FIDRENPA-70499 format. One record per residue (C-alpha): x negated, y, z negated. Coordinates in steps of 0.25 Angstrom, whole numbers, plus 5000, padded with zeros to 4 digits. Each point is the difference from the previous one (the first is absolute). Layout:
XYZ
...
***
This chain:
475447374767
501350024994
501150105006
499650114991
498549995004
500450005015
500950124998
498950074993
499049965011
500950045011
500350144993
498550034999
499849975014
501250085004
499450124992
498749985006
500650015014
500850124997
498750074994
499249955012
501150065010
500050144992
498550005001
500049975015
501050115002
499050104993
498949945008
500750035013
500250144996
498550005000
499949955014
498850075008
500349965014
501149965010
499949854997
500550024985
498649954995
499950074986
498750054995
500449974986
500849874999
500449984985
500749875002
498749935003
499550044986
501449964994
499949865006
498649974996
500350044985
501349925000
499349875005
498850024990
500950034988
501249915003
499349895008
500349945014
501549984996
500350145003
499650005015
501549985004
500250144994
499050065008
500549935013
501450044997
499650144998
499350005013
501149945008
501050104993
499250115005
499949955014
501549975000
500350144996
499050065010
500649905011
498649965003
499849905012
499949864996
498549985004
499650124993
500849974988
499549854999
498550045002
500050124991
500749934989
499149875001
498850095000
500450084987
500449874993
498749935004
499250134996
500549994986
499949854999
498650005005
499550124992
500549944987
499449875003
498650065003
500050104988
500549894990
499249885006
498750065005
499950144993
500549954986
500850135000
500650054987
501250105002
499750094988
499150085009
498950034989
498949945007
499250065012
499949865007
501649995000
500150145007
499049965010
500649865003
501450075001
499450105011
499249905008
500849874999
501450044996
500050125010
498949995010
500149855004
501549974997
500550125008
499449955012
501149895001
501150104999
499450105010
499749895010
501449935000
500750144998
499350065012
500349885009
501450014996
500050155005
499449965013
501049885002
501150094997
499550105011
499850114989
498550025004
499249975012
498849915001
499150125000
500550054987
499849874992
498750034994
500450144995
501349954994
499349884994
499150104993
501150084995
500849884995
498749944993
499850144994
501450014995
500149874994
498650014993
500350134995
501349954994
499349904993
498950094995
500950114995
501249924995
499549874995
499050064989
501150094995
501049884999
498949914994
499650104989
501550034997
500249864997
498749984993
500250124991
501549994998
499950004985
499150134999
500850114995
499550154998
500550084989
499750144995
498950085006
499649895009
501450005006
499950155002
498649995006
500549895009
501250095005
499050115002
499149915009
501249955008
500450155002
498650045004
500049895011
501350035005
499850155001
498649995006
500549905011
501350095002
499150125003
499149935009
500949925008
501550044999
500050154998
498650065004
499650134992
499250065011
499649995015
498549974997
499849855003
498749994992
500850054988
501149905002
499049895001
499350044987
501450004994
500249865006
498749954993
500350074986
500949884997
498749924998
499750064986
501449984996
499949855004
498749994992
500850064988
501149895002
499049895002
499150044987
501150044991
501049895003
500249865006
499949965015
501550015000
500050154999
498850025009
500649915011
501450074999
499350145001
499349955013
501349955005
500750134998
498850075007
500049915012
501650005002
499950165000
498850005010
500749905010
501350084999
499350135002
499249955012
501249955007
500750134997
498850075006
499750084988
498849924995
498550055003
499849875006
500950035012
499250015013
500550025015
499549865002
500949904993
498949904999
499150104992
501150034991
500349864996
498549974998
499950124991
501249964992
499649854999
498750034995
500550104990
501149904995
498949895000
499050084992
501150054990
500649864997
498649944999
499450114992
501249994989
500049855000
498549984999
499850114990
501149944991
499449865001
498650054997
500450084988
500849884995
498849915002
499250104992
501050014989
500049844999
498550004999
500050114989
501149924992
499249875002
498750064996
500750074988
500549874995
498649945002
499350114993
501049994989
499649864997
498650045000
500350114991
500649914990
498649944998
499350134997
500550114991
498850084996
499850075013
500050154999
501050025011
501049895005
499649945013
501549995004
500150154998
498850035008
500549925011
501450065000
499450144999
499149975012
501249945008
500850134997
498950095004
499849935013
501549995003
500250154998
498750035009
500649915011
501350064999
499450145001
499149955011
501249955009
500950124997
498950095004
499449925011
501249995009
500450155002
498550044999
499649915011
501250045008
499650154998
498549985003
500349915012
501050105006
499050114999
498949925006
500849965011
500550145003
498650064999
499249895007
501149955011
501050125002
500449935013
500449874993
501549965002
500950004988
500349855004
498549964999
499950094987
501149924994
499449865003
498750054994
500850044988
500749874999
498749935001
499450094989
501149974990
499949855003
498550024997
500350074987
500949894996
499049905003
498950084992
500950014988
500249855001
498549984999
500050094988
501049914993
499249885004
498750064995
500750044987
500449864998
498549955003
499550104990
501049954990
499549865001
498650054998
500450084988
500749884994
498849915002
499150104994
500950004988
500049854999
498550005000
500050104989
500949924992
499249885001
498850084995
500850054988
500449864997
498649954999
499750124991
501249974992
499549854998
498650054996
500650094990
500949894994
498849904999
499250114993
501150034990
500249854997
498649984996
499950134993
501150014990
499550124993
500350095011
500850124999
501650025001
499850055014
499349875004
501149924993
501150085008
499249985013
500049854996
501550014998
500150065014
499249895006
500949904993
501250065006
499450005014
499449874997
501449944997
500850075011
499049995011
500649945013
498749935001
499649884991
498850044991
499149904992
498850014992
499049894997
498749994992
498649965004
500449854999
501150025009
501149984989
501350095003
500150094989
501250095004
501050015012
501350085003
501449945003
499850035015
498949905000
500949904994
501050025010
499150005012
499349874995
501449944996
499549964986
500150044985
499250094992
499749904989
499449915011
499250105006
499350074988
498849924996
499949935014
498649975004
500050065014
498649945004
500549864996
501549995001
500250065014
499949915012
499850105010
498550005002
500050135008
500750074988
499049944990
498850055009
500650145000
500150004985
498649964999
499550115009
500950104992
499349954987
498750025008
500350155002
500750005014
501350055004
500749895008
501349995007
500749875003
501249985009
500749875001
501149904994
500249974986
500749874996
500750014986
499549904990
501449974994
501050025012
499149985012
500550135006
499050055011
499950155000
499150085009
499150104992
498950105001
499150014987
498950104997
499049964990
499150104994
499049994987
500350074987
498750074996
499550044986
499450144997
498749945002
500349945013
500149854996
501249925004
501149984990
501049935009
500850025012
501450065005
500949955011
501150075007
500949905007
501050055011
501149925006
499850025015
501249915005
500750125006
498850055007
499749865006
501550005004
499850145006
498849955008
500749885004
501150085005
499150095008
499349885006
501349945004
500550135005
498750015009
500249865004
501550035004
499550125008
499049925008
501049895002
501050105005
499050055010
499649865004
501449945001
500750125006
500749975012
499650135006
498650025006
499150084991
498750045005
498850104998
499150065011
498750064997
499550115009
498649954999
499550145002
500850114993
500850085010
500050154998
501550045000
499650135007
499549945012
500850005013
501049895002
499249945012
498849994992
500749944988
500649905009
498649965005
499549984986
501249924997
499849905011
498550004998
499949974985
501349974994
500249854996
501049924992
499449984986
501149934993
501449945002
501049904994
500449875006
501350055005
499350105010
499049895004
501249915004
500750115007
498849995010
499949855000
498949984990
500049904989
499250084990
499750154998
498549975000
500149975015
500450145003
499150084991
499050085008
500950015012
499950145007
501150105002
500049975015
500349864998
501450044994
500350135008
499349995013
499650145005
500549975014
501450004995
500450155000
501149974990
498949964990
499250135002
501350084998
500349924987
498650044994
500150145005
501350014992
499349944988
499050115001
501050115002
500949964989
498950024989
499549855001
501349954995
501149925008
501349944996
500749895008
499350025013
500149885010
498949945008
499949905011
498949904998
499649865003
499649884992
498949915003
500949915009
500350125008
501550014995
500650145000
500250054986
500750124994
499650064987
500650114991
498850074993
499950094988
498550054998
499350104991
498650055003
499050024988
499350145002
498850034991
499350135001
500650035013
499749875006
500949885003
499349884994
501149895000
501549975004
501049924993
501249945007
501249914999
500649945012
501349925002
500249915012
501250045007
499849925013
501249924997
500950124998
499550075013
500249875007
501449994994
500250155004
499749965014
500949885000
501150084994
499850115011
500049905011
501249934994
500750144999
499750035015
500549865004
501250024993
500350145005
499749955014
500849874999
501149995011
501149974990
500550094989
499549964986
500650044987
499649974985
501350004992
500150004984
501149924993
500950124999
500050015016
499150125000
499050015011
498650014994
499249995013
500250015015
499149995012
499950105012
500949915009
501150014990
499950154999
500050015015
501249915002
500950064990
499650145002
499550034986
498750054994
499349914991
500350094988
501550005004
500049855000
499349984987
501150084993
501149915006
500749874997
500349895010
501550044999
499650135007
499549935012
500949885000
501550024998
500349854998
499150004988
500650114991
499550014985
501249924996
499649895009
498550004998
500049934986
500649875006
499150015012
498850024991
500449884992
500049925013
498750055004
499449964986
500649865001
499649965014
498750085001
500250025015
501150045008
500350045014
501250085003
500750085011
500550144996
500050145005
499150124997
500450155001
499150105005
499950144995
500950055011
501149904996
499749905011
500249854997
499249895006
500049854997
498749954993
499549864996
499450014986
499049904994
499950014985
499049944991
500050014985
498850024991
499550064987
498950104998
499550054987
501249964993
501050065010
500949935009
499950045014
500449955014
499350035013
501050025012
499549985015
501150075008
500149975015
500950085010
500949905007
500850105008
499449945013
500249864995
501550034997
500250065013
499449885007
500849914992
501350075003
499750005015
499749854998
501349984993
500750085011
499449925011
500349874993
501450044999
500150045014
499349875004
501049924991
501250075007
499349975013
499949864997
501550004995
500450085013
499249905009
500749884993
501450065001
499750045015
499549865003
501249934994
500950105007
499349985013
500449855000
501450044997
500050105011
499449895010
501349924997
500950125001
499450065013
499949875006
501449954998
500650145003
499250025012
500449855004
501450034998
499950135008
499449935011
501149895001
501150115000
500450085012
499850154999
501650025000
500249904989
500750074988
498949954990
498850045009
499950154994
500149954986
498949905002
499250115007
500150094988
499649884991
498849985009
499750154999
500150004985
499149884999
499050075008
500050124991
499849914988
498849945008
499550145001
500150024985
499349874998
498950055009
499950134991
499949924988
498949915006
499350135005
500050054985
499449874995
498950005011
500549885006
500850055011
499849965014
498950095006
499650005014
498650075000
499350065012
499050125002
500750135000
499650154999
500750074989
499950135008
500749935012
501149944991
500350134994
500150075013
500949905006
501050014988
500050155000
501350015007
500749904991
499450064987
500550145004
501449945003
500049944986
499750134992
501050114998
499850145007
499650074987
498749914999
498950035009
499149885005
498550035001
498949915005
498550014996
499449885008
498549985000
499350015014
499549865000
500449894991
499649855001
501049895002
500749934989
500749865001
501450024996
501449955002
500550125009
501549984996
499750004985
499050125001
501150075008
501049974988
498950054990
499950135007
501550025002
500349974985
498950104995
500550115010
501549984996
499649994985
499350135001
501150075008
501049964990
499150054988
500050145007
501650005000
500750115006
499050114999
498950025011
498849914998
498949935007
499549855002
498649985005
499549885006
498549995002
498949905002
498549994996
498849915000
499349974986
498949914995
500549944988
499249944988
500349904990
500250114989
501050075009
500849875002
500049984985
500750134998
501149975011
501349994993
500449885009
499249915009
500049875007
499349884994
498849995009
499750145002
498550035003
499250125001
499850065014
500650105010
501550024999
501050085008
500850094990
501550035004
500550124991
501450044999
500250134992
501350074997
500350144993
501249944992
500450014986
498949904996
500149894988
499749994986
499149904994
501149904996
500650005014
498749995006
499749884992
501349935005
500150045015
499549865005
500949924991
501049925008
501450065000
499550124992
500650135007
500350144997
501050015012
501549984999
500149915012
498649944999
499649854999
498750024993
499249925010
499450105009
498750034993
499949864994
500049955015
498950115003
499249944989
500249865004
499650035014
498750074996
499649894991
500349905011
499050085009
499049994989
500050154999
500250104988
500950114996
499950124991
501150104997
500050134993
501150094996
500550104989
501350074998
500150125010
498749975007
500549895010
499549865003
498849945007
499949865005
498649955004
500049865007
498649935003
499949905011
498749935003
499450045014
499549905010
498950015010
500150015014
499649865002
501249954992
501050075009
500749895008
500950045012
500949874999
501450004994
499449964986
500949874999
499349884994
500349875006
501050055010
499949995015
501050085009
500449885009
501349995008
500849884997
501349945005
501250044993
500249864993
499049914995
499949865004
501049914993
498949894998
499450014987
500450034985
499850124992
499649974985
500550114991
499450004986
500650114991
500549994985
501350085003
501149925005
500750125006
498850035008
499949855005
501550005004
499950135007
498849965008
500749875004
501350065004
499350105009
499149905006
501149915003
500550105010
498749975008
500249854998
498750004992
500049884990
499650054986
499449924988
500150074987
499249984987
500250084987
498650004996
498649975004
499949854996
501349975007
499550075012
498749925001
500849874998
500950045012
498950045008
499349874998
501349925004
500350095012
498650045004
500149965015
501450085001
499650134993
499550115009
500150124991
500050024985
500750124994
499350024986
500450094988
498950064993
500550014986
500649874994
499949944986
499149884997
499349995013
499950145007
499950035015
498450005000
499949864994
501149955009
499350065012
498649934996
500749874998
500750005013
498650045007
499449884993
501049915007
500050075013
499050115002
500750055013
501450014995
500550145002
500650074988
500850125000
499950084986
501250074995
499950104989
500650134995
498550054997
499050085008
499549935013
498750054998
499849954986
500549875005
499050005011
498950024990
500549884992
500049915013
498850065006
499349875001
501249925004
500749985013
501350074998
500950005012
500750134996
500850084990
501550024998
500350114990
501350004992
501150045001
500349975014
501349985008
500349895010
499550085012
498650024993
500049854996
500349955014
499050095006
498949964991
500349855001
500150015016
498650075000
499349894991
500849885005
499550025015
498650034995
500049874992
500649925012
498950065009
498949964990
500649864999
***
C-alpha cells in the first residue's frame, strides 16, 4: 500500500468517524430515558452498512467515531470502553453473520435479505452492544442494578431499530445509485415524498385535532403512501419514505405531541417502537416482494419470448396475454392495498367503538398496529399467490405449445407427401420450416427404416456434429446407445417415448445430457410413415438440480456442523394455546420429548452422538423442581411461544453445571402448539469468566494497597477503592486524571522519560510522594509492572503508604545519632576521667603536702575545685551516654518528689507556680536517687524558663500504668531492654511558650540549646538517665501550648525492696588509718599519668607499688611477685587485653587474689559484668588522693584479714 492509498484509506475512515459522531449526536437527541439510551440509534445502522459495503478495513472509522463521541461527552472510561467495544463488535458480528451464513445481498430486492437483516443483523448483533453498553452504564454508576434489564431492553431496541430503519435505506441508495427519475416520474416521486412528510407532520408534529382516534388514523394513513412508493419506485424510495415517517414519529413522541404519548413512559416507548418496526418492515418487505415479482415477470417474459419464436400462428401472442394478465393483477393488487388499509382501519375503529366502548385508546392502538401488520402480511400472501399462479400459467402455455408443435409436425409431414396441396398448405409448411429452423429444441425426422431424413441446425449444435454427417444416418444401426435405439423402435411401433440421458458425440466425443421425445408420424389411414424426435439440451437443468441438491446438502451440513445447539421438541400431544398456564405446563412435562438435535447440542450435555439424546423428556433438561425452569417456561407461554436469548441453568450427564442462551419458537397449528424449534449457545465459560472477573474486581477493590492501571501517556484508566479512599477522590474523578495530578514529582514533562525506564526494565520499585485531594503529601512506595493488553502499553502500580515506616526510620536514625553521640561522649568522658585522676591525685597530693598558710595553697585548692567541676561534667556526659555511675535502690517517686519540694520551689521564680498531682499509692522503682533528683530538677527548671517572665504553672504528677509492647514501640525514646509490664509515670508539664517540630526533634541533642547561657546537656542527661534505668520517655509540645514530659520507670514488687544501702561488694568496716606496710599493690592501667599519680599518693602511706601498662605485663608481674602482692588495682578499659580478660587470667593463677576494679562507668553495669566473679570492690573514676587512700585502706585491711 503506497502513500496515496494510505492517505485515501485514512481519509475514508476519518470521514466515517465524523459521520458516525454526527449520527450519534442525532441519536442522543432521541434519548428516551435518563441513562441517555436512545430509542433509535442511527450509528448502529451506519456501522453495519460501512462494514458490509467497505469491508472489515473500516472498523477503525467506527471505533474512532465512538471514541470521539465519548470524548466529547466526557464519558467515564469503563462506560466509553465497554460501549465502544460493544458497538464495534455489533457491526463486525452482524456483518459476519449476514455475509457468511445468510448469503446477504445489499441490493434489498429479495425478501430473504430483508428478513436476514431484521433477525440476524438487528436482532442478534444488537445483543452484544446492549449487553456491553448497559454493563458500562452500571460500572459508571449511571444506573442501579435494578434498572439493568429495562435499560438493556431500551438499548437493544434502539440499536436494533437503528439497523432496521437506517440500514435498508443506505443499502438501497447504494444499490440503486444509478437510477434517475425524470419527467412525470420525478413529479410523481416528489408528490409521494410530500404526501409522506405532510401526513407524518400532521400526525406527530402539529396535530390537527384533539381526538386521539383521528390522530391515530392519520398516523396510519402513511401506509397507503408507503405502498405507493414501494410499487411505483425502487426500495430506495420506499425505505427513505419510511425513514422520514419514523424520524418524525420519534421527534413528535419525545416532544409530547404524538398520539403514542402515554402517562406511563414504558407504554409510549412500546407503542412507538411497534409503530417504527411495523413501518420500516412494511416498506422494506413490500418493496422487496414487488422487486421479486418484477424479476419473475421479466424472467418469464424472456422465457415466453423464446417460446414465442417457435410459434407464430397463434391468434394472440402468449407474451401479450401474460403481460396483460400481470398488468391486470398488479392493478388489482394496488387497488386492494390502497383500499384495504384505510377501509380496515375504519371498520376496525367502528367495531371497537361499538363492541368495546370501554377499551382504552392504548389497547385500540395496539390492535390497530396488529391489524395493519396483518394487512401487510395478507398483501404479501397475495403477491406470493400471484407468483404461483404465474408459474402455473407459464406451464400451461408451455404444454399448449408442445401440442402445437406436434400439430405442426403432422401438418409438415402431410404437406411433404402431398405436393398437390393448396397455397395455404404451402404457407403452413413455410411457417413450419421457419419454426423448425429457429426452434430452441433439436428436431429430427426419420422414416420407417430409421434413416434420418431431416433435422434442424439446433440438433446439429446439440449433437456437436455436421448436417452432412447426420442426414442419411441409420439410427437403428449406427447409434451405439441401446436405450435410444429401443425408444426409436417403440416410436415406430406407435408409442410416444421419452428418453433422458447422456449423448456422446461421434466425432468429438463430447458428452451432453439430453431429453428426447420420440413419437410416430401417422398417415391419414393410420399407418406409420416414420417418426419424429425433439431433442432438448438439459445441461442447465441438471446444473440447476445439482445446485439445488448442493444447497440442501450445505443447509444440512450447516445444521449438523453448527457450533450452536439446534433442537426440535415435539409436544407429543398438541397443546391448546387457550389452556391455563398450569395445565399447559403439565402437558409439557407429561408429553414433550426431544425429537431432533445436532451434534453440537449433544456434546453440550456430554453425549458423543445426537441419537443418544433423542427421546429425552423435557424434565430431563429442565427439572420442574427448579422454580427458575418453571418461570422460564411460563415466560415462553406469555410471550406468544417465542423467546430470544433467554438463559437457563442446566446440568450435563456428568453433573456439571451448564449455562445456555436460548432462542426458541413454538409452532402453532390450528390453535395448538405442536412443536418447538430452538437454538442454544453454551455460555458456561462466559458466566464463569464473569464470576471470576467479579471476584477479581472485588479482591482488587478490597486490596490493602492502592492499585492503578496507567496508560503510556500517564493517564489513569483504572483505580481500586483503596486508591479512592486514600487520595480522597471518587473513582470517576481519578479516571479523568493523570499521574502528574497526584504525584508532583512526575509531571507531564518528566513522565515520558519515566515511562521509557518502565518499558525497558519491565518492573520498578520507587519511593515518591502522593498528594491527596485536600493537598496533603504523604510518602509512598510504588511497585510498577509493565505489560501490554490488546495492543496497548500499560503499567500496573501497587502503591503502599510508607508514612509510618518513614516515621519509624526517622526515629531510628535519631536514636542511632543519639547513641553515636552517647558512645562518643562516653569515650571522651572515659579518657578525660583518666586525665582527671592524674590531675586530682597530683593536685590533692600537693595540697596535702603544703600547710594551709602556704601562698600556693589557695591556688592548688582552686585547681582541685576546677578539676572536680570537670569531673562533674564527665559524669553528666556519662549519664547522657547511659554509662554513668548509677547507685540503684528502691525508691518511692511520691516520697522523692515530696522530699525535694522545698528545693524545687527555691529553684523556680515567683511568677511560676508549682503544683503537684501525685497518685495515692505508687509502687517502688529501682533508681539512683541523685540522678532522679537531677532529672526532676532539670525538667522543672526548663519548664520555668520556658514560661519566662509571665505568670505560669509547672505541674509534677505521678501515675501507674500497665504498658504493652505496642505502647513501648510508640515511645519516642527508651532503654535497650525495656519489657512490657507495670510502670510508674513521672509527668512534668508546663504552660510555657512550647516548641515547634524542628526544635522538638533536637532538644535531646548534646550541646543543643535555646538559652543564651545554656550548655545543651540538661535534657541530654535526662535522656541518658532514663535509658540507663531501662525506662522510656515521651514529649509533646506545640507553639503556645506548653510542653509535657512523660517518664516511664519499671515498677518493682514489694519482695524486691531491700532495706540495705544498695552497695554491691562493699562492707562498712572500720579500719586503722594506715594500712600495713607489708605487701605490695599491683596497679594495672594503660594511662601513665594515672599510674604515676597512684604511686605518688600511696608513697605517702609507704605502700609499695608495682605498675603495669597493660594486662599482659600485669599478669607477668603478678606471676613474678605473687607472694608479695596483696591487692590489685585493675583498670577496666585497656587496649589488646581489657580488664575482664586480665581479671580472669589473674583468677586462673590465684582464685583468691583480691582485685579492685577502677572505671569511669556505672558500678551497677560493672557489677552485672562481674556477677559471677569474686571482685573485691569498685573504685569509680575520677577520684582524688583522699578517696584513693580510703578505698585502699578499706580493701587492704580486708585482704590482710583474709590472708
